[in-house]
C-alpha positions, 0 to 999 in steps of 0.5 A: 811259429814251428812247423812240426816237420817229420822230414828230419827223420834222417837224424832221427834214424841215425840216433835209433842206430845208436839206441839199445833196442830190447831192455838196453840188452847190445853186443849179441848178433841176434840184437844187431839184426833186430836193430838192423830191421827197426832202422829199415822199418823207420826208413820205410814207415814215415816216408812222405807221411807228413800231417797236412796241419801247419802251425806256423799260422793261426789258422782259426784267425783266417778272415773267411771262417770269422765272417758274421753269419749275416749282416748284423750278426754278432755270431761268426761261421767258426762260432755257429759250426762249432755249436752245431758240431758241439751238439753233434758230439755231446747227444750219442748216436746223433746221425749226419743227417741230423745235423743237416737237417738242424743246419738246413731248418736254421739256415732257412730261418736266419735272415737272408742271406747268411753264410750258414752251411745248409749240410754236413758235409759242407760244415764238415768241409768248412773246418776240414783243414783244422782237424787232425789228419788221419791216414788209413791203411789196407790190413790182411784180413787176418791181421798179420799185416799192415800194407805200409810204404814197403808192401803198397804194390802187394795184392796178397799178404805175405805171411798168410797170402790171403787176397787184399782186395775183395774179388773184382774189386780195388777195395781193401777187405779191411782197413785200419785208420790211424789218427798221429800223435804228433800233430796234437802235441804241436797243437796243445804246445802250440795254443795259449791256454792248453799250453798252461795246462801242463804248466798247472803246479800241483799239489806237493806230496808231503808224506802223502799219495794222491795221484801217479805222479807221487809215486817212486816210478813217476820220480825215477823217470827224472831221475839220474839214469831215467827216460826223463833224465834232465828234462823239464817235466812240462817239455816231457810227454809221459804216455800210457796206452789202454785197449780193450776188446768191445762189442759195438752191436747194440743185439749181443746176438750180434758178436763183434769185437774191435780194440780202440788204443787209447793214449793217456798223458800222464802228467795232466791234472786228473781232471783233464786227462780223464776227458776224451779229448786229451784221452787221446784215440788214435785208431780202432782196430776192426775185428774179423767178422764176428771174432775179435782180432787174431794179432795186434802187433801190426797195429801196434808197430804204427804208434812204435815207429812215431814213438820212436820218430817223436822221442826227441822233437822240437815244438814250439811252446807259447808259454815260453815263446821259443821253439822246446825240445819236448821227449815223448814216451810211452811208459804206462799200459793201462788195461785188463788181463785179457787186454794184457794178454795180446798186448804184452804177450803174457799167459791169460787168466786161466793159465796155471801162471796166470799172474804176470806180476810174480811167479805163483803157479796156480793148481787145476783143481778137476771137479772146479774145471779151472785153475784155484790159486791157494799161496795167500799165506805166502804173502804173509809175514813168516812169524804169522799165526796162519802160516802153522794152521795145518788143518783148516788150509787145502795143503794140510801143512804150514806154509813156509813159502814166499812169494817169488818176483817176477824175471827182471827185463834182461831174464824175460828178454832171453825167455822170449827170444828161446819161446821165438827160436823153439822149433814148433808149437807144442814145446812153445805151448810147454815153454808158455805154461814154464813160464808164463810168457809168449815170445817178443812183441812190438813194445820191446822195440821202444829202448827204455821198454820194462814190463814188470815196471810198466804194467800194473793190476786194474784194480776196477776189473779185479775189485768188482769181479772179486765182489761179484763173485763173493755176493754170488757165493755166499747168495747160492748162485756160485755155490753148486754140487761142483764147489763141495766136491772140490771141498771134499777133495781137499778134505775140508768142511765135511759138514758141507759135503754131497749126499749121494742117492738123494731125491732133494735137489738145491735151492735156488738164489730167489728163495724157491727151490727146483722140483724134486726128481720125479715130480710133475708140474701141472704146465709144462712148455716144451722149452721148459722141459728142456729146461727141466732135463738139462737142469736135472742133470745137475741137480739130480740124486744132489743135496747140497746141505747148509753151509756156513758161506751161504745164506738159506732161504730165511737168511736170504729174504732178510739180506733182500728186505735190509737191502730195500730199506736202504736210502742212498745218498745222491752219486750211487748208482743204483736204488734200494732193490733185492741186491742178493736175490736180483745180481742184476740190480747190482750189473755196473762194477762202480755200483758193486764197489759202492755197495760194499765200500759204503758198508752197506753190504756189510749192514744186510749180511750182519748176523746171516753168516756163520761167525768166522765167515762174517768176521772174515767178509768184514775184513775183507770189506774193509780192506776193499774199502782202503784199497779203494781211498783217493789218498794215502799217507807213505807211512800207512801202506805197511800195514794196508799191505799185511792187512790185505794178505791176511784178509785174504788168506782167511777168505782161502780158509774160511770159503770155498776154494772155487774163490781163489780165481786169479782175481782174487790173487791179484789183489796182493799185488795192488797195495804192493803197487801203491809206493810205485804207482800211487793210488788206484784213484788216479788210474781207474779204468772208469773213464776208458769204459766210458770211452768205450760207451761212447764209442759204441753209441756213435755206430750208425753205419754198419761199414766200415764201423771203425773208419766211421767212428774215427771220424766222429772222433777227429770232430769231437778232438777238435770240439774239445781242443775249441772249447778247451782253448777258449778260440771263440766265445762260447758264453751262448752256447749250450754245451751239455756235457761238455760244460766240465771242459771249459775254463779247466784254468780257472776255478769253478764258479758257484753259479748257485743263487743264494736268496736273504732269509732270517733266522731264529734267535735260538740259532743265533744263541747256538752259532754265538757259541761255535765263534767266539763269547763276543759275536753276540755282544758284537752282533747286537751292538751292529743291530744284526741280531734276528729276533723273534716275535709274535704275528697274526697269521690268518688269525692264529698267533705264530713266532717269526723272526724280524730283523731290525736293520738288514738281515744281509749277513745270512744268505739261504744257500740251498735245501738237501732234505732227506740228507743224514750227516753225522758229527762228533760233540765233544765225547759224543756221537750226534745223529741228524737229517739236513734241513737246510745250508745257509751262509753266514759273514762274520768279521770279513770271512763267509761261513757256511753251516748246515741245520740238522733237525736231530735224532735221539735215543742213540745207541751202538749195536752189532757194529753199526750206529742207530737212533730213533726216527724222533727229532729231539732239537734243530741245532746249526754246526759248521760244514767242516764238523759234519760229514759226507750224506751217510747211507742209511738203513730201517731195521725196527723202527731204527734209523742205522747210520751203516756207513759210520763206524768206530775209526771214522767217530773217533778219527775222521769227525 
């Protein structure tokens, strides 16, 4: 077995001298100085920092841990400790003292004597040598530097001159706990079941894009000149980095921002790489009192230095049974816009040059006090009819410009170097406004780094923000005097301009109206008086006329009524409610996405906005639905890009300019990235957000928050590894949230209990029409037909089913009442409610059937299919022939299948 050596650093240093740093540029004196500085950092960074884990022996086979808990017990000490630590990690916020109490109580109950540890500390000490070791560094309180080996004797920061230690103490003012990557890679390749995941065959794309690994960027890494040229895919470790600021305190009044650093292994299967454990937390950057860290670069340099050390290393591969050369590279960055700004030194979303993907320049609107991006038409084809519109757009001219691509890697490096060389802050700010770049950063030391190819728009926050902004505008929450003055400034929507010197106020979003100026309330508290004064300053002498993009009071009430009548199938994040007047009922990003992509938002709003605004909004919702699909055909991507560009150009024409934020602009770049990066499904930030939630719930000790969370994570990481590797028997473990982690190499087994049932003769006749004409005679010959007979029950005569010989070919699977799928029969649409689902064995093959109560009076009105709630008959359908459960709306005593459109009816069913 292979012992993971950092002692071979000398050879790596010699190799690094030949590496072309900073994007491959060589030859100039400045670059050579940077290379020499980097080599010096590598010489001092990892000296004497070797990991303590050793894979030359299998520590899980040591006799002490595999001893039984007591005489005659089939449970070992390792199994028992794992059971308690799984409980500790899966129950968010469980304290160490609670674990100690559970251990102590169980130790007393077990037969005496027993070897169960009696406290958390004792259990932790038993398996400490199995956990990935962590290193704690002292940091500057202003995040200027980390006191590593070359600064180990410093008592002050060499940059800001702040003290390293607390007054009259040897305790540091700030620390950072780092969990290295190398030992974890050695553990992955050195464990049988876990290593097999790297060799699990992915489905062939066949002209489709279903994951990041299907995109052209991933393929280019293994082509000639790529970072993994001539490397076997399973012996490469392409990584993606995620970071984001989060507040660990439950009370928002106590602000603190800390930044987790998470690495993801990109070519692992999606269901594996989105689990915390394979998703590797390497550290949590601490905040400064109530503020976020001032600089991330000193902490990121730890990752950069280790990546350079691991650029080519040898690890024992259990799948091949020999040491193999493995290449590690950080090739993707998955963050939101603020994190990109701090991580890769690009301008924030509020800047004129806020887009990091093109050189588009926004326009500052003095009425809105923010930057708006009015370049949507420049993305359209040159012959598109919207380019010639000179009336409805802010520019009042034809659009002839096209999008400008971002700088090349070489151009960007030169601009960042110029930024660093400028003599004062004022000149740097001016250059940042002009270019959108803010100097060099840590990851530029990686020889393969290319920012423009290694970052892509964050689809989760972008789409959620677009949906939230649109809903807030049409409900009136974000519609104000400033919005109308902005339209007046650009000479648009004259009928919606504010009227001065009046006594009428604007409507609020809940359907009520604010006070008329000068009118008194009967009972007003002092706090309400202050609120009234602040409110009156904004709306005094101002009336907001009706606007085609805004719901009036009656329309808002009707939209809420429709939203409250919705019936959602399982898997939705929320319940029916007044989603428009109570926006907090759609507070989750995933919930907003579901509300739009299920067509629920379109059904609630149909007929309530201006005709042009409604058509444009439905087009935007349709685009968002297509952008969030799990799989695409490569041939369809060009049309999707054109539809996205057109929908955003129409939004700029038919809705207020206040919607033209950087998030709306970024929608242009999302479909443009599909051919290179694959669909959003494989790179959502939802799994990372769940990790952030896990981190905040582990904060029980307010002292050294980051260090205590990292200690808990080391145990969590070990638990996930133990469950995935199947080193110990987990059959009797109560896994809870960890259940999906076990047996990832095996297909999920059907655990649902099946019971035999009888079918009516009419159902069998309908089934025979679907199967084969010969089915009926075959079933009759074998005595399997289920015939109806009369039987008296409690004095009443009823028809029941009986079986002559054996009912074993029909199994009742499950009952999913109140689910509403749809199915197409020849040219007709059929809608029904699920009565039951069962399996039937015919000719040695098991078929799954769905028994539906079919509705009558099917109609198609206002773009939605609707039916009467009266059931006409009951009929079986094969599961493959029906749709997923649909979102249902009720209006005028009819059921509306709002998720079914004409294209779905003609193509997908």
